[in-house]
C-alpha positions as CSV (number, residue, x, y, z in Angstrom):
1,M,-6.0,23.9,-1.9
2,V,-3.4,25.9,-0.2
3,D,-0.9,27.4,-2.6
4,A,2.9,27.2,-2.2
5,V,3.3,30.7,-0.7
6,E,0.7,29.9,2.0
7,K,2.3,26.5,2.7
8,S,5.6,28.1,3.4
9,Q,3.9,30.1,6.2
10,I,2.7,27.1,8.1
11,P,4.7,26.6,11.3
12,A,6.3,23.2,11.4
13,S,4.8,22.6,14.9
14,Q,1.3,23.2,13.7
15,T,-0.9,20.3,12.4
16,H,-2.1,20.4,8.8
17,P,-4.6,23.2,8.2
18,S,-7.0,20.9,6.3
19,G,-7.8,19.0,9.5
20,D,-7.5,15.8,7.6
21,K,-7.1,13.0,10.2
22,R,-4.5,11.2,8.0
23,F,-2.1,14.0,8.8
24,K,-2.6,13.5,12.5
25,M,-1.8,9.8,12.0
26,L,1.3,10.8,10.0
27,D,2.3,13.1,12.9
28,V,2.1,10.1,15.3
29,T,4.6,8.3,13.0
30,M,7.0,11.3,12.9
31,K,6.8,11.7,16.6
32,R,7.5,8.0,17.1
33,H,10.7,8.6,15.1
34,H,11.4,11.8,17.1
35,Y,11.2,13.9,13.9
36,K,14.6,12.5,12.9
37,Q,15.6,13.3,9.3
38,D,17.1,9.9,8.9
39,A,13.6,8.3,9.3
40,L,12.5,10.0,6.1
41,I,12.0,6.7,4.1
42,E,9.9,5.1,6.9
43,I,7.8,8.3,7.2
44,L,7.2,8.4,3.5
45,H,6.1,4.8,3.5
46,K,3.6,5.6,6.2
47,A,2.4,8.7,4.3
48,Q,1.9,6.6,1.2
49,E,0.0,4.0,3.2
50,L,-2.3,6.7,4.5
51,F,-2.8,8.7,1.4
52,S,-2.2,5.9,-1.3
53,Y,0.3,8.2,-3.0
54,L,2.5,11.1,-2.2
55,D,1.1,14.3,-3.6
56,N,2.9,17.7,-3.4
57,D,1.0,18.7,-0.2
58,V,2.1,15.6,1.7
59,L,5.7,16.0,0.6
60,I,5.8,19.6,1.7
61,Y,4.2,18.8,5.0
62,V,6.8,16.1,5.7
63,S,9.5,18.5,4.6
64,R,8.3,21.1,7.1
65,Q,7.8,18.7,9.9
66,L,11.3,17.1,9.5
67,K,12.9,20.5,8.8
68,L,14.3,19.1,5.5
69,P,14.5,21.0,2.1
70,P,11.6,20.0,-0.1
71,S,14.1,19.0,-2.8
72,R,15.5,16.3,-0.5
73,V,12.1,14.8,0.3
74,Y,11.1,14.9,-3.4
75,G,14.4,13.4,-4.3
76,V,13.9,10.4,-2.0
77,A,10.3,10.0,-3.1
78,T,11.3,9.9,-6.8
79,F,14.4,7.8,-6.3
80,Y,12.6,4.7,-5.0
81,H,10.1,3.0,-7.3
82,L,7.9,1.9,-4.4
83,F,6.8,5.5,-3.9
84,S,4.2,7.0,-6.2
85,L,3.5,10.7,-6.8
86,A,0.2,10.0,-8.6
87,P,-2.8,7.9,-7.8
88,K,-2.4,4.3,-8.8
89,G,-4.9,2.1,-10.5
90,V,-6.9,-0.7,-9.0
91,H,-4.4,-3.1,-10.4
92,T,-0.6,-2.8,-10.8
93,C,1.6,-4.4,-13.4
94,V,5.4,-4.2,-12.9
95,V,7.6,-5.2,-15.8
96,C,11.2,-6.1,-14.9
97,T,13.7,-4.4,-17.1
98,G,16.8,-5.9,-15.5
99,T,19.5,-7.4,-17.8
100,A,18.1,-10.9,-18.0
101,C,14.5,-9.8,-18.5
102,Y,15.6,-7.2,-21.0
103,V,17.6,-9.7,-23.1
104,K,14.6,-12.0,-23.1
105,G,12.1,-9.4,-24.3
106,A,11.0,-7.0,-21.6
107,A,11.0,-4.2,-24.1
108,N,8.6,-6.2,-26.3
109,L,6.3,-6.6,-23.3
110,L,6.3,-2.9,-22.7
111,T,5.7,-2.1,-26.4
112,N,2.8,-4.5,-26.6
113,I,1.2,-3.1,-23.4
114,N,1.6,0.4,-24.8
115,Q,0.0,-0.6,-28.1
116,N,-2.9,-2.4,-26.5
117,L,-3.7,-0.3,-23.5
118,Q,-2.3,3.1,-24.6
119,I,-0.2,3.6,-21.5
120,S,3.5,3.8,-20.9
121,A,5.6,2.9,-17.9
122,G,4.6,5.2,-15.0
123,E,1.1,5.8,-16.3
124,T,-2.4,4.6,-15.4
125,T,-5.2,3.8,-17.7
126,P,-7.8,6.6,-18.0
127,D,-10.4,4.4,-16.1
128,N,-7.8,4.1,-13.2
129,Q,-7.9,0.3,-13.5
130,I,-4.3,-0.5,-14.4
131,S,-1.0,1.2,-13.4
132,L,2.1,0.2,-15.4
133,Q,5.5,0.3,-13.7
134,T,9.0,-0.9,-14.4
135,A,11.6,-2.2,-12.0
136,R,15.3,-2.4,-12.5
137,C,15.4,-6.0,-11.2
138,L,12.9,-8.3,-9.5
139,G,15.6,-10.9,-8.7
140,A,13.7,-13.5,-10.8
141,C,16.3,-13.8,-13.5
142,G,15.8,-17.6,-13.9
143,I,12.2,-17.1,-15.1
144,A,12.9,-14.0,-17.3
145,P,11.1,-12.1,-18.6
146,A,9.2,-11.6,-15.3
147,V,6.2,-9.4,-14.5
148,V,4.5,-8.7,-11.2
149,F,0.7,-8.7,-11.4
150,D,-0.7,-7.2,-8.2
151,G,2.2,-8.5,-6.1
152,T,2.4,-11.9,-7.7
153,V,5.5,-12.7,-9.8
154,A,4.9,-14.4,-13.1
155,G,7.8,-15.7,-15.1
156,N,8.5,-16.6,-18.8
157,Q,6.0,-14.0,-20.0
158,T,5.2,-13.2,-23.6
159,P,3.8,-10.0,-25.0
160,E,0.5,-11.9,-25.6
161,S,0.3,-13.5,-22.1
162,V,0.8,-10.1,-20.4
163,V,-1.8,-8.3,-22.5
164,T,-4.2,-11.2,-22.0
165,H,-3.8,-10.9,-18.2
166,L,-4.3,-7.1,-18.3
167,Q,-7.3,-7.4,-20.6
168,G,-8.8,-9.9,-18.1
169,W,-8.5,-7.2,-15.4
170,L,-10.3,-4.7,-17.6
171,E,-13.1,-7.1,-18.6
172,N,-13.7,-8.8,-15.3
173,G,-12.4,-6.4,-12.7
174,S,-10.1,-9.2,-11.4
175,N,-7.8,-12.0,-12.5
């Protein structure tokens, strides 16, 4: 892997030195947006689609190509919860921590998940099967507490129902 000093010497007009074709596809997206800095979010979405997550090398590459400070690219990537800086698990569980969900027990859901799966929000199980995330609000306040299992919203969750769902993923590989 190229270290930070070598990365800073890569000309912005040059393609990625690894030759990884995903960088060429990312270049097409940046070119489509005319390398405009205000297209950063769209470009990061494409990068995550191509690479599954945004590692440091990808963030620096985008930074160089758009002529943005790395801190700005990193700041955007860490601000939005849809971006991930680490590989995600096969399955994703998102617990809403908005006001209604919190009042109705979101903290208990997270505590029970932590106790049973030994992961906290932002982490993935050691076998890379389940990633646990939180969201500030899912907009499903009427069915609080709400959890999103692989993109499907489930309401009126209990600590037991969430862990049962997650354990099903671990035992069966699906659910």
